[in-house]
C-alpha positions in Angstrom: 0.0 0.0 0.0 1.3 3.4 -0.9 1.7 6.2 1.7 -0.7 8.3 -0.3 -3.4 5.6 0.0 -2.9 5.5 3.8 -2.9 9.3 4.2 -6.2 9.5 2.3 -7.7 7.6 5.2 -6.1 9.6 8.0 -7.9 12.1 10.2 -5.0 14.4 10.9 -5.6 15.2 14.5 -4.8 17.9 17.1 -7.0 17.6 20.2 -4.6 18.6 23.0 -6.1 21.1 25.4 -3.0 23.3 24.8 -3.5 23.5 21.0 -3.2 27.0 19.7 -4.5 28.5 16.4 -0.9 28.3 15.1 -0.9 24.5 15.9 -4.2 24.1 14.1 -3.1 26.2 11.1 0.0 24.1 10.7 -2.0 20.9 11.0 -4.4 22.1 8.3 -1.5 23.1 6.0 0.0 19.6 6.4 -3.4 18.1 5.7 -3.6 20.0 2.4 0.0 19.2 1.5 -0.3 15.5 2.2 -4.0 15.1 1.2 -5.3 13.6 4.4 -8.9 12.5 4.7 -9.6 15.3 7.2 -8.4 17.3 10.1 -9.9 16.6 13.5 -9.7 19.6 15.7 -11.4 21.1 18.8 -14.8 22.6 18.2 -13.6 26.1 19.1 -11.4 26.2 16.0 -13.9 24.9 13.4 -15.2 28.2 12.1 -11.7 29.7 11.8 -10.3 26.6 10.1 -13.3 26.5 7.7 -12.7 30.1 6.7 -8.9 29.6 6.3 -9.1 26.2 4.6 -12.4 25.8 2.8 -11.1 22.8 0.8 -10.5 20.7 3.9 -12.7 18.1 5.3 -13.2 19.0 9.0 -14.2 16.9 11.9 -14.4 17.4 15.7 -15.2 15.5 18.8 -17.8 16.4 21.5 -17.3 15.3 25.1 -13.6 14.6 24.6 -11.5 13.5 26.3 -13.3 12.6 29.6 -17.0 12.6 28.6 -18.1 13.7 32.1 -20.5 16.3 30.8 -24.2 15.6 30.8 -26.0 14.5 27.7 -27.8 17.9 27.5 -24.5 19.9 27.6 -23.0 17.6 24.9 -26.0 18.1 22.7 -25.7 21.9 23.2 -21.9 21.6 22.3 -22.8 19.7 19.2 -25.4 22.2 18.0 -22.9 25.0 18.7 -20.1 23.3 16.8 -22.2 22.7 13.6 -21.2 25.2 11.0 -22.4 23.3 8.0 -23.4 19.8 6.9 -19.8 19.2 5.7 -18.4 19.1 9.2 -18.3 15.7 10.8 -18.9 15.5 14.5 -18.2 12.6 16.8 -19.8 12.5 20.3 -17.7 10.6 22.8 -17.5 9.7 26.4 -20.1 8.5 28.9 -22.8 7.6 26.3 -24.6 4.6 27.6 -28.2 4.7 26.4 -30.1 4.6 23.1 -31.8 7.8 24.1 -28.5 9.6 24.5 -27.3 8.3 21.1 -30.5 9.4 19.4 -30.1 12.9 21.0 -26.6 13.3 19.6 -27.7 12.1 16.2 -30.6 14.5 16.2 -28.2 17.3 17.3 -25.9 16.7 14.3 -23.4 14.1 15.3 -22.3 11.9 12.4 -20.4 9.4 14.7 -20.8 8.1 18.2 -17.8 7.0 20.3 -19.3 4.5 22.7 -18.0 1.3 24.2 -21.5 0.4 25.4 -23.3 0.7 22.0 -24.0 -3.0 21.5 -25.2 -3.4 25.0 -27.4 -0.3 24.9 -28.9 -1.0 21.5 -28.9 -4.8 21.3 -28.9 -5.9 24.9 -25.7 -7.9 24.6 
């Protein structure tokens, strides 16, 4: 497999709490140069990244890294992060019920990070 094939599947990611706009800008520039699938960045940088790099696929995570927030606050964070249907949002952390998963989907999440999904949805 060629490196370019692998890079085309990579979410180039910077989710450290200490990430600055300069870190995010450099990440986006690398993503453009190496043609990664997307950049995964904190929600607070989405609008600025979209304006500076309209050609990039953007994604973010909600409830990361600890997932200690309530479902209601994560749903609010999801709605606040949505800047267009082209941004992919993953809700993560502390999601344990079908109702919570449905709330995140209805709020705009395209992915759910959940270790309890099969148990919650299928009873296994």
